[in-house]
N, C-alpha and C positions, 0 to 999 in steps of 0.2 A: 791727573794731578796737575795743577798749575803752579808754576815756580818762576822766580825772577831769573831772567836770562843773563844779565851781565851787571857789573858794577859792584858796589860795596856790599850788596845783599844777595849776590849771585847764588843761586840754588836755593834760596829761601822759599819754602812752600807756602802757598796761599790756599786757604781752605774754602771750598765752594759748599754752600748750603744746599738745601733741597729745592730751592725755588726754580722750577723748570723754565721760567722766563729769563733767567740770568744765563748769558752765554759769554763765558770768558773769552777774551781775544787770545787766539792760539799763539803759542811762543814764536813760531816762525813769522807771523804777522807783526808781533811786537818787535821782533829782531829787525825786520824790514823797516818798520816805521822809524825806529831809532837810528838805524843806519842812514836813512834819508834825512833825519832831522839834525844829526850831528851832536856836538857837545851840549849837555844840559847845565853845565856848570853856571850857577848864579841865576838861572832862569826861574821865573814864576810859571807854574804849570797848572792848568785847570783840566780836570777829567769830568765831563758832564755824562750823565747816565752811567755812572761808574761800575755798576754790578758788584764784583768782588774787589774792584780797584787794581786789577793787574797792570793796566797801562800807567796809572798814576804812580803805583809802587815802582814800577820800572824807571819812571822818570826820577823818582826820589833815589833809587839805587845808583843811578848814573850822574847824580850830582845836582839835581834841581835844588834851588834854594828854598822854595816853598811849593807845596803840592796841595791842592784842594780837590777833594773828591766829593762830588755831588750825586745824590740819588734819592728818589722818593721812598725807597725801601733800603734802609741802612742795616738790616740784619746781618748780611755777609760783611759789610764794611766794619762793623764793631769788632769782628774777629781780626781784621787787618790792623786796627788801632793797637790791639794787644801785641802784635808782632813787631811794631816799630815804635816802642816807647822813646820818648825824648827826641823825636825827629820832627821836622817841620811839615808834618802831615795833618791836615785838618779835614775833618769829615762833617758834611752838612747834609741834614735830612731835609730835602726839598726837592720839588721838581726843578728841572733845568731852567724852565722859563721863569719861574718865581725867583730863583736865585739870581738870575741875570737882572731882573727888574730891580732887586733889592741891593745888589752888590755895587760898590764903587771902585773895586779893585780892578786893576788892569793886569792882564797876563801876557807873557811872551808867547806862550803855546797854549792853544785850547784844543782839547781832544773831545770828539763827541761820537758816541755810538749808541743811538736810541735803539729801542727795540725794533727789530726788522719788520715785525708785523704792524708797526704803526709809522707808516712812511710819512704822515703828515707832520710828525714831530720834527723831522729834519728841516723843513722850511720854517716852521715855527721857531725853532731854536736859532737857526741862522738869522732870521729877522730880528730876533731879540738881540743877538750879538751886535748887529749893525746899529740897531736903535739905541742900545745902551752903551756902546762904544766901550767894550770890556777888554779890547785887545790893544797892546802897545803898538805904536808905529813900527812897522816891519815885523809885526807879530805874524804867527802862522796858525791856521786852523787846520786840524787834521779830522777828516770825516771818514769813519769806517761804516761800510754798508754792504748789502747783498750785491752780488755781481750784476743784478738787473737794474740797480739804482742809476738814475740820470742825474748827474751833479748839476746843481743850479749855479748861477753866478753868485758871487760873494763880494761885496764892495765893488761891483761892477765887473768882476773878472771871473773867468772860469778857473777850475783848479790848475795850479802851476804844473803839477805832476799827478798822474793816476797810476797806482800800482795794483796788480792783480795777484791774488793768492787763492786759487781754487774758486770757492763759492763767495769769498770775501774780496771787496775792492776797497781801496783806500785813496782818497783824494787829499792833496795838500794844497791849500791856498796860501798865498803870501799877501799880506796887506800892503 
């Protein structure tokens, strides 16, 4: 069972559907990500390839002012919308690349976790992020991947920090 780790909605359960391609971010990884990122108060947070929305919901619980969850399959995300009525949580059914092409919004933190069996999506999404300038100055990009992933440069820089959690690795870039 996946649940919110901390904040306003601590211990609220998130329901995962039966889609075997959806791999929710483990609570220990989410805890580590948000410890590294610090306070979310007033920030705009984008969760690309959101799956069940666990990371974006965690940002919402910790005080993010606006959270956008993007996934091409929103079946699981629609359940999330019902759990957080009247909250600044927005669900978009689109591929990450298409959303980035069409959106003019800028985010303080962008989190991405494409399917691990589609490594080409990492470079494609990161290129779109640079091309369409969706990140605020001093914004951060958080990339979750399998431990074998080799982090590319983003805005000409390698990740500022890399965190390891068993089979999962998380890179944090600072713009």
